[in-house]
VMD Tcl script that draws the C-alpha trace (Angstrom):
set ca {
  {-0.95 13.68 25.91}
  {0.10 17.25 25.37}
  {-0.07 18.80 21.93}
  {2.39 21.64 21.49}
  {-0.14 24.06 19.97}
  {-1.27 26.79 22.40}
  {-4.45 27.33 20.37}
  {-6.12 24.46 22.22}
  {-6.34 26.65 25.32}
  {-6.60 30.05 23.62}
  {-8.93 29.47 20.65}
  {-10.22 25.93 20.27}
  {-12.35 26.72 17.19}
  {-9.38 28.15 15.31}
  {-7.26 25.17 16.33}
  {-9.89 22.71 15.06}
  {-10.18 24.63 11.78}
  {-6.41 24.60 11.26}
  {-6.19 20.93 12.25}
  {-8.92 19.97 9.77}
  {-7.08 21.67 6.92}
  {-3.61 20.29 7.58}
  {-1.92 18.08 5.02}
  {-2.11 14.35 5.68}
  {0.94 12.19 5.02}
  {0.62 8.43 5.03}
  {3.93 6.65 5.42}
  {5.29 3.22 6.30}
  {8.26 2.00 8.27}
  {9.94 -1.08 6.83}
  {13.25 -2.87 6.65}
  {14.85 -6.04 7.97}
  {14.10 -7.85 11.22}
  {15.16 -6.04 14.42}
  {16.09 -2.83 12.64}
  {13.99 -0.91 15.17}
  {10.85 0.01 13.23}
  {8.42 -0.21 16.15}
  {10.84 1.53 18.49}
  {11.18 4.38 16.01}
  {7.42 4.91 15.86}
  {7.20 4.74 19.65}
  {9.95 7.36 19.89}
  {8.16 9.62 17.38}
  {4.95 9.43 19.39}
  {6.70 9.86 22.74}
  {8.96 12.77 21.85}
  {6.22 14.62 19.94}
  {4.05 14.28 23.10}
  {1.34 12.20 21.44}
  {1.08 9.49 24.13}
  {-1.60 9.54 26.81}
  {-0.45 9.12 30.39}
  {-2.36 5.84 30.76}
  {-0.72 4.51 27.58}
  {2.71 5.36 28.93}
  {1.87 3.71 32.25}
  {0.62 0.58 30.45}
  {3.74 0.11 28.32}
  {5.94 0.88 31.33}
  {4.28 -2.02 33.13}
  {4.40 -4.22 30.00}
  {8.12 -3.45 29.57}
  {8.88 -5.29 32.81}
  {7.32 -8.44 31.35}
  {7.93 -8.25 27.59}
  {10.41 -5.40 27.12}
  {13.75 -5.78 25.35}
  {15.44 -2.57 26.51}
  {16.49 -3.47 30.03}
  {15.44 -0.91 32.62}
  {14.22 1.58 29.99}
  {10.64 1.78 28.74}
  {10.26 -0.32 25.57}
  {8.52 2.13 23.25}
  {8.09 -0.59 20.60}
  {5.23 -1.98 22.69}
  {3.10 1.00 21.61}
  {2.65 -0.64 18.20}
  {3.51 -4.30 18.87}
  {0.19 -5.06 20.55}
  {-0.32 -8.73 19.68}
  {0.71 -11.19 22.38}
  {2.80 -13.19 19.90}
  {4.56 -9.97 18.82}
  {5.52 -9.15 22.38}
  {6.62 -12.70 23.14}
  {8.85 -12.89 20.07}
  {9.90 -9.24 19.96}
  {8.88 -8.89 16.31}
  {6.16 -7.21 14.25}
  {3.73 -9.62 12.55}
  {0.69 -7.61 11.50}
  {0.57 -4.06 10.13}
  {-0.04 -1.59 12.96}
  {-1.48 1.83 12.13}
  {-0.98 4.90 14.32}
  {-2.12 8.49 13.94}
  {-0.38 11.59 15.24}
  {-0.10 15.24 14.30}
  {2.15 18.24 14.69}
  {1.54 21.93 14.08}
  {2.45 21.46 10.42}
  {0.98 18.13 9.30}
  {-1.11 15.08 10.20}
  {0.35 11.59 9.87}
  {-0.86 8.02 9.56}
  {1.96 5.53 10.14}
  {1.90 1.90 9.08}
  {4.43 -0.18 11.01}
  {5.11 -3.16 8.74}
  {6.79 -6.51 9.50}
  {10.43 -7.18 8.72}
  {10.23 -10.98 8.42}
  {10.19 -12.34 4.86}
  {7.26 -14.54 5.89}
  {5.12 -11.40 6.31}
  {6.19 -9.57 3.15}
  {2.55 -9.60 2.01}
  {1.64 -7.53 5.10}
  {4.34 -5.03 4.16}
  {2.93 -4.72 0.64}
  {-0.54 -4.11 2.11}
  {0.73 -1.27 4.27}
  {2.70 0.26 1.40}
  {-0.27 0.27 -0.98}
  {-1.72 3.48 0.50}
  {1.52 5.20 1.54}
  {3.11 8.26 -0.03}
  {6.48 7.84 1.67}
  {8.53 4.95 3.04}
  {10.93 5.11 5.96}
  {13.33 2.22 5.38}
  {15.38 1.36 8.43}
  {18.87 -0.06 8.26}
  {20.77 -1.39 11.28}
  {24.06 0.53 11.29}
  {25.89 -2.64 12.38}
  {24.80 -4.77 9.43}
  {24.13 -2.38 6.55}
  {21.87 -3.18 3.60}
  {20.19 -6.59 4.00}
  {18.02 -8.77 1.74}
  {14.80 -7.44 3.27}
  {16.07 -3.88 2.83}
  {16.32 -4.53 -0.90}
  {13.01 -6.43 -1.01}
  {11.07 -3.70 0.75}
  {12.73 -0.98 -1.32}
  {11.78 -2.80 -4.51}
  {8.17 -3.35 -3.38}
  {7.88 0.31 -2.39}
  {9.19 1.23 -5.85}
  {6.71 -1.16 -7.53}
  {3.87 0.45 -5.61}
  {4.85 3.88 -6.87}
  {6.29 5.35 -3.66}
  {8.63 8.08 -4.89}
  {9.81 9.41 -1.51}
  {12.21 7.18 0.43}
  {13.81 8.09 3.76}
  {16.70 5.77 4.59}
  {16.96 5.83 8.38}
  {20.31 4.39 9.48}
  {19.31 3.29 12.98}
  {21.27 2.16 16.06}
  {24.06 4.66 15.43}
  {24.74 4.53 19.18}
  {26.00 0.95 18.69}
  {28.67 2.07 16.20}
  {29.82 5.04 18.31}
  {27.92 7.50 16.09}
  {30.50 6.93 13.36}
  {30.21 9.26 10.36}
  {32.38 6.90 8.31}
  {30.01 3.98 8.94}
  {27.03 6.14 7.97}
  {28.67 7.24 4.70}
  {29.57 3.63 3.93}
  {25.92 2.57 4.23}
  {24.78 5.56 2.17}
  {27.15 4.55 -0.65}
  {26.01 0.90 -0.45}
  {22.32 1.83 -0.69}
  {22.83 4.38 -3.46}
  {24.52 1.72 -5.59}
  {21.44 -0.50 -5.21}
  {18.96 2.39 -5.65}
  {20.29 3.24 -9.12}
  {17.97 0.51 -10.41}
  {14.89 1.96 -8.66}
  {12.52 4.60 -9.95}
  {12.37 6.71 -6.77}
  {13.54 10.24 -7.46}
  {13.59 11.51 -3.86}
  {15.88 9.58 -1.47}
  {17.02 11.10 1.84}
  {19.39 9.66 4.45}
  {19.17 10.26 8.22}
  {21.50 8.80 10.89}
  {19.58 8.19 14.12}
  {19.10 6.16 17.26}
  {15.45 5.37 17.91}
  {16.28 3.97 21.35}
  {18.14 7.09 22.52}
  {16.09 9.62 20.52}
  {18.97 10.96 18.40}
  {17.74 12.74 15.23}
  {14.20 11.38 15.57}
  {12.31 14.44 16.81}
  {15.26 16.44 18.12}
  {18.69 16.95 16.56}
  {21.47 14.85 18.05}
  {24.39 16.41 19.90}
  {26.33 13.16 19.45}
  {26.19 13.50 15.64}
  {27.10 17.14 15.12}
  {28.68 16.12 11.81}
  {25.19 15.55 10.37}
  {23.86 18.86 9.04}
  {20.49 17.67 7.73}
  {17.07 17.76 9.43}
  {15.85 15.36 12.09}
  {13.41 12.70 10.87}
  {10.27 14.49 12.07}
  {11.26 17.77 10.42}
  {11.87 15.91 7.18}
  {8.45 14.24 7.40}
  {6.82 17.61 8.04}
  {8.37 19.27 5.01}
  {8.56 16.63 2.26}
  {6.36 17.71 -0.66}
  {3.81 15.07 -1.66}
  {0.95 17.17 -3.06}
  {2.27 16.98 -6.61}
  {2.23 13.16 -6.49}
  {-1.54 13.13 -7.04}
  {-3.02 12.87 -10.53}
  {-5.34 15.87 -10.84}
  {-5.82 15.56 -14.61}
  {-7.41 12.16 -15.34}
  {-10.84 11.90 -13.71}
  {-11.37 8.45 -12.22}
  {-14.30 7.55 -9.96}
  {-14.89 3.78 -9.68}
  {-18.42 3.14 -8.44}
  {-18.40 1.10 -5.24}
  {-22.08 1.30 -4.35}
  {-25.35 2.51 -5.85}
  {-27.08 4.54 -3.12}
  {-30.86 4.28 -3.46}
  {-32.45 5.13 -0.05}
  {-35.79 6.23 -1.55}
  {-37.59 6.91 -4.84}
  {-36.30 10.48 -5.01}
  {-32.56 9.82 -4.74}
  {-30.10 7.76 -6.76}
  {-26.43 8.33 -6.11}
  {-23.22 6.60 -7.10}
  {-20.77 6.26 -4.23}
  {-17.04 5.71 -4.38}
  {-13.62 7.16 -3.63}
  {-12.30 9.63 -6.17}
  {-9.02 8.07 -7.28}
  {-7.79 10.81 -9.63}
  {-8.80 14.14 -11.10}
  {-11.09 16.90 -9.82}
  {-14.88 16.56 -10.03}
  {-17.30 19.51 -9.97}
  {-21.10 19.91 -10.29}
  {-22.11 20.67 -13.87}
  {-19.18 18.73 -15.29}
  {-19.90 16.45 -18.25}
  {-18.86 12.87 -17.56}
  {-18.81 9.50 -19.31}
  {-19.57 6.11 -17.77}
  {-17.49 3.07 -18.67}
  {-17.89 0.52 -20.09}
  {-21.25 1.68 -21.50}
  {-19.93 4.99 -22.86}
  {-23.11 6.86 -21.82}
  {-22.68 10.57 -20.95}
  {-24.39 12.91 -18.51}
  {-23.72 15.89 -16.23}
  {-22.89 15.88 -12.53}
  {-25.84 17.28 -10.61}
  {-24.56 17.10 -7.02}
  {-21.53 15.88 -5.08}
  {-22.95 14.62 -1.79}
  {-21.09 13.88 1.45}
  {-22.12 13.34 5.06}
  {-21.11 16.94 5.84}
  {-23.04 18.44 2.94}
  {-22.66 19.02 -0.79}
  {-19.25 19.93 -2.23}
  {-18.31 22.52 -4.84}
  {-15.42 20.28 -5.87}
  {-14.10 16.81 -4.97}
  {-10.41 15.92 -4.84}
  {-8.51 12.60 -4.98}
  {-8.96 10.53 -1.86}
  {-12.39 11.87 -0.95}
  {-15.29 9.47 -0.45}
  {-18.28 10.97 -2.26}
  {-21.70 10.22 -3.69}
  {-22.47 11.65 -7.12}
  {-25.91 12.30 -8.59}
  {-26.39 12.79 -12.33}
  {-28.88 14.79 -14.38}
  {-29.85 11.74 -16.47}
  {-31.03 8.26 -15.58}
  {-28.19 5.93 -16.62}
  {-27.73 2.25 -15.86}
  {-24.63 2.27 -13.63}
  {-23.49 -0.68 -11.53}
  {-20.75 -1.44 -9.05}
  {-17.42 -1.58 -10.86}
  {-18.34 0.97 -13.54}
  {-16.08 4.03 -13.91}
  {-17.07 7.67 -14.07}
  {-14.49 9.53 -16.18}
  {-14.22 12.78 -18.12}
  {-16.33 13.02 -21.26}
  {-13.28 13.14 -23.55}
  {-11.23 10.57 -21.63}
  {-9.55 7.85 -23.68}
  {-9.47 4.74 -21.51}
  {-8.30 1.39 -22.84}
  {-10.80 -1.48 -22.86}
  {-9.24 -4.92 -22.95}
  {-9.40 -8.45 -21.58}
  {-5.63 -8.74 -21.13}
  {-2.82 -6.74 -19.61}
  {0.76 -7.01 -18.37}
  {1.33 -6.50 -14.65}
  {3.85 -6.77 -11.86}
  {2.50 -9.33 -9.37}
  {3.51 -9.89 -5.74}
  {2.53 -13.44 -4.81}
  {1.26 -13.75 -1.22}
  {0.27 -17.37 -0.79}
  {2.12 -20.53 0.18}
  {0.42 -22.39 -2.64}
  {2.35 -21.36 -5.75}
  {0.82 -19.43 -8.62}
  {0.57 -21.63 -11.68}
  {-0.21 -20.17 -15.11}
  {-3.57 -21.29 -16.47}
  {-5.35 -21.61 -13.15}
  {-8.54 -19.57 -12.81}
  {-8.76 -16.86 -10.15}
  {-11.09 -13.98 -9.35}
  {-9.46 -10.69 -10.31}
  {-10.82 -7.68 -8.43}
  {-9.99 -4.37 -10.04}
  {-11.46 -0.99 -8.98}
  {-14.62 -2.51 -7.55}
  {-15.17 -4.96 -10.41}
  {-14.76 -8.73 -10.03}
  {-14.01 -10.82 -13.13}
  {-12.64 -14.31 -13.66}
  {-9.15 -14.54 -15.10}
  {-5.82 -16.27 -15.08}
  {-2.12 -15.59 -15.32}
  {-1.52 -16.69 -18.89}
  {2.25 -16.20 -18.94}
  {5.05 -15.38 -16.52}
  {7.37 -13.12 -18.51}
  {10.11 -13.06 -15.87}
  {10.69 -13.16 -12.13}
  {12.78 -10.51 -10.38}
  {15.65 -11.35 -8.03}
  {15.20 -8.80 -5.22}
  {18.90 -8.93 -4.30}
  {20.22 -7.94 -7.72}
  {16.98 -6.90 -9.51}
  {18.03 -9.27 -12.29}
  {15.30 -10.99 -14.33}
  {15.09 -14.73 -14.90}
  {12.44 -17.11 -16.29}
  {10.02 -18.88 -13.97}
  {7.39 -21.57 -14.47}
  {5.52 -20.71 -11.25}
  {5.61 -18.16 -8.45}
  {6.31 -19.17 -4.87}
  {5.42 -17.18 -1.73}
  {6.78 -13.58 -1.81}
  {7.93 -13.89 -5.43}
  {7.67 -10.80 -7.65}
  {7.24 -11.17 -11.40}
  {6.05 -9.48 -14.59}
  {3.10 -11.48 -15.92}
  {0.44 -11.50 -18.63}
  {-3.07 -11.59 -17.14}
  {-6.03 -12.74 -19.27}
  {-9.62 -12.04 -18.24}
  {-12.91 -13.57 -19.44}
  {-14.30 -10.17 -20.42}
  {-13.22 -6.68 -21.38}
  {-12.84 -4.09 -18.62}
  {-11.51 -0.50 -18.50}
  {-7.81 -0.46 -17.65}
  {-5.35 2.14 -16.37}
  {-1.59 2.01 -16.07}
  {-0.61 1.92 -12.39}
  {1.83 4.82 -12.75}
  {-0.99 6.95 -14.14}
  {-3.65 6.13 -11.57}
  {-2.75 3.68 -8.76}
  {-6.35 3.40 -7.57}
  {-7.62 2.11 -10.92}
  {-4.38 0.50 -12.05}
  {-4.04 -2.01 -9.23}
  {-5.82 -5.28 -8.53}
  {-5.90 -8.24 -6.17}
  {-6.08 -11.94 -6.97}
  {-8.61 -14.08 -5.07}
  {-8.45 -17.86 -4.83}
  {-11.81 -19.17 -6.01}
  {-11.81 -22.15 -3.64}
  {-10.72 -20.55 -0.36}
  {-11.78 -16.94 -1.15}
  {-8.53 -15.56 0.29}
  {-6.31 -12.92 -1.30}
  {-3.32 -14.70 -2.82}
  {-1.68 -11.91 -4.84}
  {-1.61 -8.23 -5.66}
  {-0.68 -6.58 -8.92}
  {0.09 -3.30 -10.64}
  {-0.93 -2.92 -14.29}
  {1.94 -1.95 -16.62}
  {0.20 -1.94 -19.98}
  {-2.67 -3.29 -22.08}
  {-1.97 -6.48 -24.05}
  {-3.60 -8.78 -26.58}
  {-4.46 -12.38 -25.77}
  {-3.27 -14.68 -28.51}
  {-5.59 -17.52 -29.36}
  {-8.10 -16.68 -26.62}
  {-11.66 -15.49 -26.94}
  {-13.19 -13.44 -24.08}
  {-15.87 -15.50 -22.39}
  {-14.63 -18.82 -23.84}
  {-14.54 -21.65 -21.32}
  {-11.03 -22.43 -20.11}
  {-11.14 -26.22 -19.89}
  {-7.52 -26.50 -18.76}
  {-8.16 -24.12 -15.89}
  {-11.40 -25.96 -15.08}
  {-9.52 -29.25 -14.80}
  {-6.96 -27.67 -12.45}
  {-9.75 -26.37 -10.20}
  {-11.64 -29.67 -10.28}
  {-8.47 -31.53 -9.32}
  {-7.98 -29.16 -6.39}
  {-11.53 -29.76 -5.19}
  {-11.16 -33.51 -5.51}
  {-7.87 -33.53 -3.58}
  {-9.54 -31.52 -0.81}
  {-12.80 -33.45 -0.42}
  {-11.99 -36.89 -1.94}
  {-8.31 -37.51 -1.12}
  {-8.65 -41.24 -1.85}
  {-9.43 -40.56 -5.53}
  {-6.68 -40.64 -8.11}
  {-6.01 -38.22 -10.98}
  {-7.22 -40.74 -13.55}
  {-10.65 -40.70 -11.87}
  {-10.91 -36.95 -12.45}
  {-9.98 -37.32 -16.11}
  {-12.70 -39.96 -16.45}
  {-15.21 -37.47 -14.98}
  {-14.18 -34.85 -17.52}
  {-14.82 -37.24 -20.37}
}
mol new
graphics top color blue
foreach p $ca { graphics top sphere $p radius 0.5 }
foreach p [lrange $ca 0 end-1] q [lrange $ca 1 end] { graphics top cylinder $p $q radius 0.2 }
display resetview
């Protein structure tokens, strides 16, 4: 590996200082199957000289066995590491890679294109600030292109780079590129993203990935890497609303009690007056502790431990917010839900809802509408199948602090856990606080209990019939 900075040889301390203070951009690559996502990442790493010699030798050898590029080195093998991925030539799991340039550090999430693994794509997108959506120049906008664009929009990604790949297979045609741009823009009118860029490229040949392409002189914009280095994402963070969900109470000895978590929004400083939710108790920040020493200020994304001047009962799942913050407390909210399980979501069934470190029982009370990812049209639905996306009403058994996802993604998102298998079956983004009609927080949901009991009986006593369960309930 050979980084382009000469400071490594001339002044290593200055280089390390500059490297530590570079911006970090997290982005994903997504799109339909075989659009070239893994090859694009491999090309970025290769042409920016971020591959070790032994890595290059390993994928050169692997290309002879599992490669799909003929005599050329298959750069996709840098991220498609699973045996099943190499055998099938597809991406299944999310692969993360780090690289840096003189201007910025990057963490890439290579996400699957198959509809079956849409949940993996949503996982990768949940922490990204930008999405590179690949489109095969031969086929144009596909169903998965729309699906991934819509999920990226749901997750609040406001910077989209539409990479029209495999331009070498359409003779680097400007007309074909403009046709795809027009097709995507027509679809994107229904999205909330306000920053959409288009780049024609060939990941296999290296055109417009790191270096500008001589074969596409008609394209006057930047190459993909230059665009990634210069896109402005700092203003995407919420620096106004202080949000620190407590993940862990750090009590190593009698003289120290700290509250650890990742600062999701706002700026926190020692001496600042804060409020703890849901108790409403107030205190002042005494110290902001990290492994590298105390901080004068903490910013969103930093993992910190906070000590307070007063002894307050704070537990995992409580929020530390500004003293004058107005945060809604409710047992119900509306949310966009991405369903990730083969067993359909049915309204009324009890799940564990995990929100900002807090776990509480709840259910999807109502499905307002499901979204057709091809047209973004809304239609009614009685249940949600695998990969379905819908606006729903969620009812919890107790009141919790709630944030709108657009205001604070870290405290406005949640996951849904199946109470029988303990696996994650859905993910959601809160869109507003709601009232539960005819429900009392903490009241036993007998309908949901019967659904769960039936599921247990079918699993462990398959010879029983439904009438036997009803007799038990009596």
